[in-house]
C-alpha positions as CSV (number, residue, x, y, z in Angstrom):
1,M,-6.3,9.6,17.9
2,S,-8.2,11.7,15.5
3,L,-8.0,11.1,11.7
4,S,-7.6,13.8,9.1
5,R,-10.3,14.1,6.3
6,R,-7.9,12.5,3.9
7,Q,-7.3,9.5,6.1
8,V,-11.0,9.0,6.5
9,T,-11.6,9.2,2.8
10,A,-8.7,6.8,2.0
11,A,-10.2,4.3,4.6
12,A,-13.6,4.6,3.1
13,V,-12.6,4.1,-0.4
14,S,-10.4,1.0,0.5
15,S,-13.4,-0.7,1.9
16,L,-15.5,-0.3,-1.4
17,P,-15.6,-2.8,-4.2
18,L,-12.7,-2.1,-6.7
19,A,-15.1,-1.4,-9.6
20,F,-16.7,1.5,-7.6
21,A,-13.5,2.7,-5.9
22,A,-11.8,3.0,-9.4
23,A,-14.7,5.0,-10.8
24,Q,-14.7,7.4,-7.8
25,T,-10.8,7.8,-8.1
26,A,-11.2,8.6,-11.7
27,R,-13.9,11.2,-11.1
28,A,-11.8,12.8,-8.2
29,G,-8.9,13.2,-10.6
30,G,-11.1,14.9,-13.2
31,R,-10.6,12.0,-15.7
32,R,-12.5,8.9,-16.4
33,H,-12.0,6.2,-19.0
34,P,-14.3,3.3,-19.8
35,R,-13.3,0.2,-17.7
36,S,-12.3,-2.9,-19.6
37,L,-12.4,-6.6,-18.5
38,Y,-9.5,-8.3,-20.5
39,I,-9.7,-12.1,-21.0
40,A,-6.4,-14.2,-21.4
41,G,-7.4,-17.7,-22.2
42,D,-7.7,-20.4,-24.8
43,S,-10.1,-21.6,-27.4
44,T,-13.0,-22.2,-24.9
45,A,-13.3,-18.5,-24.3
46,A,-11.9,-17.1,-27.7
47,Q,-13.6,-15.1,-30.3
48,K,-14.7,-17.4,-33.3
49,Y,-15.1,-16.2,-36.9
50,S,-17.6,-17.2,-39.6
51,D,-15.5,-20.1,-40.8
52,A,-15.8,-21.8,-37.4
53,A,-19.5,-21.3,-36.8
54,P,-21.5,-22.5,-34.9
55,E,-18.4,-22.9,-32.5
56,T,-18.6,-20.2,-29.9
57,G,-16.2,-19.0,-27.2
58,W,-17.9,-18.0,-24.0
59,G,-16.0,-14.7,-24.1
60,M,-18.2,-13.8,-27.1
61,A,-21.3,-14.0,-24.9
62,L,-20.0,-12.3,-21.8
63,P,-20.8,-8.7,-23.0
64,F,-24.4,-9.7,-22.9
65,F,-24.3,-9.9,-19.1
66,L,-22.1,-6.8,-18.5
67,H,-23.2,-3.2,-18.5
68,E,-22.5,-1.4,-21.7
69,D,-19.9,0.9,-20.0
70,L,-17.7,-2.2,-19.1
71,R,-15.9,-3.2,-22.2
72,V,-14.8,-6.8,-22.8
73,A,-11.4,-7.1,-24.4
74,N,-11.1,-10.8,-25.5
75,H,-7.5,-11.7,-25.9
76,A,-8.2,-15.5,-25.6
77,V,-6.7,-17.5,-28.5
78,N,-7.2,-21.0,-29.7
79,G,-4.6,-23.5,-28.7
80,R,-2.9,-21.4,-26.1
81,S,-1.7,-22.4,-22.6
82,S,-0.6,-20.2,-19.7
83,K,3.0,-20.7,-20.9
84,S,2.5,-20.3,-24.7
85,F,0.4,-17.2,-24.3
86,V,3.3,-15.7,-22.4
87,D,6.1,-17.0,-24.7
88,E,4.4,-15.6,-27.8
89,G,4.3,-12.1,-26.3
90,R,0.5,-12.0,-25.8
91,L,0.6,-11.3,-22.2
92,D,3.1,-8.3,-22.8
93,A,0.8,-7.0,-25.5
94,L,-2.2,-7.2,-23.2
95,L,-0.4,-5.5,-20.3
96,A,0.7,-2.7,-22.5
97,E,-3.1,-1.8,-23.0
98,I,-4.5,-2.5,-19.6
99,R,-5.0,0.5,-17.3
100,P,-5.8,1.2,-13.6
101,G,-9.2,0.1,-12.7
102,D,-9.4,-2.6,-15.3
103,F,-9.7,-6.3,-14.9
104,L,-7.8,-9.3,-16.1
105,L,-9.7,-12.5,-16.2
106,V,-7.3,-15.5,-16.8
107,Q,-8.5,-19.1,-17.7
108,F,-6.0,-21.7,-18.7
109,A,-5.4,-25.4,-18.4
110,H,-6.9,-27.2,-21.4
111,N,-3.6,-26.9,-23.3
112,D,-1.3,-26.8,-20.3
113,E,-2.3,-30.4,-19.9
114,K,-0.7,-31.5,-23.2
115,A,2.4,-33.3,-21.8
116,E,3.5,-34.3,-25.4
117,D,3.9,-30.6,-26.4
118,P,6.7,-28.9,-24.6
119,A,5.8,-25.5,-26.1
120,R,2.5,-25.5,-24.1
121,H,2.8,-28.0,-21.2
122,T,3.1,-27.0,-17.7
123,E,3.0,-29.0,-14.4
124,P,0.1,-28.0,-12.1
125,W,1.9,-27.3,-8.9
126,T,5.0,-25.7,-10.3
127,T,5.3,-24.2,-13.8
128,Y,1.4,-23.7,-14.1
129,Q,1.4,-21.7,-10.9
130,E,4.5,-19.8,-11.9
131,H,3.1,-18.7,-15.2
132,L,-0.2,-17.6,-13.6
133,R,1.7,-15.5,-11.0
134,R,3.0,-13.5,-14.1
135,Y,-0.5,-12.6,-15.0
136,V,-1.4,-11.6,-11.5
137,D,1.8,-9.7,-10.9
138,G,1.5,-7.9,-14.3
139,A,-2.1,-6.8,-13.7
140,R,-1.3,-5.5,-10.2
141,A,1.7,-3.7,-11.3
142,R,-0.5,-1.7,-13.7
143,G,-3.3,-1.0,-11.2
144,A,-5.6,-3.6,-12.6
145,R,-7.3,-6.4,-10.8
146,P,-6.5,-10.0,-11.6
147,V,-9.1,-12.7,-11.4
148,L,-8.5,-16.4,-11.9
149,A,-11.0,-18.7,-13.4
150,T,-10.6,-22.4,-13.2
151,P,-11.1,-24.1,-16.6
152,V,-14.5,-24.8,-17.9
153,E,-15.2,-28.6,-18.0
154,R,-15.2,-30.7,-21.1
155,R,-18.3,-32.9,-21.8
156,R,-17.4,-36.3,-20.3
157,F,-19.6,-38.8,-18.8
158,D,-19.0,-42.2,-17.2
159,A,-21.0,-45.4,-17.8
160,A,-23.3,-44.5,-14.9
161,G,-24.2,-41.2,-16.6
162,D,-22.2,-39.0,-14.2
163,A,-20.2,-35.9,-15.4
164,V,-16.5,-36.7,-15.1
165,P,-13.8,-34.0,-14.3
166,S,-11.1,-33.9,-17.0
167,H,-8.6,-31.3,-15.8
168,G,-6.6,-33.3,-13.3
169,E,-4.8,-31.2,-10.6
170,Y,-4.9,-27.9,-12.5
171,P,-8.0,-26.6,-10.9
172,A,-6.8,-27.4,-7.4
173,A,-3.4,-25.7,-8.1
174,M,-5.2,-22.6,-9.4
175,R,-7.5,-22.5,-6.3
176,A,-4.4,-22.8,-4.1
177,L,-2.6,-20.0,-5.9
178,A,-5.6,-17.8,-5.6
179,R,-5.7,-18.3,-1.8
180,Q,-1.9,-17.7,-1.5
181,E,-2.0,-14.5,-3.6
182,G,-5.3,-13.1,-2.4
183,V,-6.8,-13.2,-5.9
184,A,-10.5,-13.5,-6.7
185,L,-11.4,-16.9,-7.9
186,L,-14.2,-18.0,-10.2
187,D,-14.6,-21.8,-9.8
188,V,-15.9,-22.3,-13.3
189,Q,-14.7,-25.9,-13.4
190,A,-16.8,-26.9,-10.4
191,L,-19.9,-25.0,-11.5
192,S,-19.7,-26.2,-15.1
193,L,-19.3,-29.8,-14.0
194,A,-22.4,-29.4,-11.9
195,L,-24.3,-27.9,-14.8
196,W,-23.3,-30.8,-17.1
197,Q,-24.4,-33.2,-14.4
198,R,-27.9,-31.6,-14.2
199,L,-28.2,-31.5,-18.0
200,G,-27.1,-35.2,-18.5
201,A,-25.2,-36.9,-21.2
202,E,-27.9,-36.3,-23.9
203,G,-28.9,-32.8,-22.6
204,T,-25.3,-31.5,-22.8
205,K,-25.1,-32.1,-26.6
206,A,-27.2,-29.0,-27.1
207,Y,-24.6,-27.0,-25.4
208,F,-21.5,-28.3,-27.1
209,N,-20.4,-28.0,-30.7
210,W,-22.2,-31.1,-32.0
211,T,-23.1,-30.7,-35.6
212,A,-23.8,-33.2,-38.5
213,T,-20.1,-33.6,-39.2
214,E,-18.5,-33.0,-35.9
215,Q,-18.8,-34.2,-32.2
216,D,-16.9,-31.7,-30.2
217,N,-16.9,-32.2,-26.4
218,T,-14.6,-29.3,-25.6
219,H,-16.0,-26.3,-27.5
220,F,-19.4,-24.7,-27.2
221,N,-22.2,-23.7,-29.5
222,P,-24.2,-20.5,-28.7
223,P,-26.4,-22.0,-25.9
224,G,-23.2,-23.4,-24.3
225,A,-21.2,-20.2,-24.6
226,I,-24.1,-18.2,-23.2
227,A,-24.5,-20.6,-20.3
228,V,-20.8,-20.5,-19.3
229,A,-20.7,-16.7,-19.8
230,R,-23.7,-16.3,-17.4
231,T,-21.9,-18.4,-14.9
232,V,-18.8,-16.1,-15.2
233,A,-20.8,-13.0,-14.8
234,R,-22.7,-14.4,-11.7
235,E,-19.4,-15.4,-10.0
236,L,-17.9,-11.9,-10.8
237,L,-20.9,-10.4,-9.0
238,R,-20.9,-13.0,-6.2
239,G,-17.2,-12.6,-5.5
240,S,-17.7,-8.7,-5.4
241,V,-15.3,-8.3,-8.3
242,L,-18.2,-6.4,-9.9
243,A,-21.0,-4.4,-8.4
244,H,-24.7,-4.9,-9.3
245,R,-24.6,-1.9,-11.5
246,D,-22.0,-3.6,-13.7
247,V,-24.0,-6.7,-14.6
248,R,-27.4,-7.2,-16.3
249,R,-29.7,-9.9,-17.7
250,L,-28.4,-12.5,-15.3
251,D,-31.7,-14.3,-15.1
252,E,-33.0,-13.4,-18.6
253,E,-33.0,-15.6,-21.7
254,I,-30.4,-14.5,-24.3
255,P,-31.3,-15.2,-27.9
256,E,-28.9,-17.2,-29.8
257,S,-29.4,-14.7,-32.6
258,W,-27.3,-12.2,-30.7
259,I,-24.1,-14.3,-31.3
260,D,-22.1,-12.9,-34.1
261,W,-19.3,-14.5,-36.1
262,P,-17.4,-11.9,-38.0
263,E,-15.5,-12.7,-41.1
264,P,-11.9,-13.7,-40.5
265,A,-9.2,-11.1,-41.0
266,T,-7.5,-11.2,-44.2
267,A,-3.8,-10.3,-44.8
């Protein structure tokens, strides 16, 4: 059976990475808008302000590894879970902005784990997966591509000096959901745990928000945020979410001075 030119073209476009296909589609229609990568997440990814420095979310460093025409729209907010982000209307606000060809990168679990807080708590194999599906379905309904990222690991070591996982069943539940839904997965939990293991208990202090007055084993300083952002960018490329032309500096040193903490907004 012979194929029409339209059928051949459609088959070819469907085999391309989404990033490239979206750009080609936009050109074909005579319109093109800059693509955006939206982040829905918690304090480990969120934008920090001058009153929190040197605490740094990895989302602040991600633009250093992406091409300038791929905008990062960081909607991650301190203290949110997959549930509270939805309940507060933050997912609806994000989905009102997102457009075909964009990406929605979702990382939650740190606050979903807080069983003492019903406003944020979810169970890994039920309500956590149910809420994550809302992000996946919402992005797909708007022609955007959802991407799930397992939660970055905390700095925890046992008496033998081995890095210890801290997120229970949540990473496994996200991995299973990604398989069920055919969603790209960035296994940041496993990769960050391996990185902390290589750096060791003392070496990791240089990546977390350890200061003269604070010993924070959850949040990052600039080197830690840059290291996690580099991991995210590499995984976006490895998983064919992004193309080579979308990323940059994956093997280059990023100066800490590039991190900027703006002044907090005032009412």
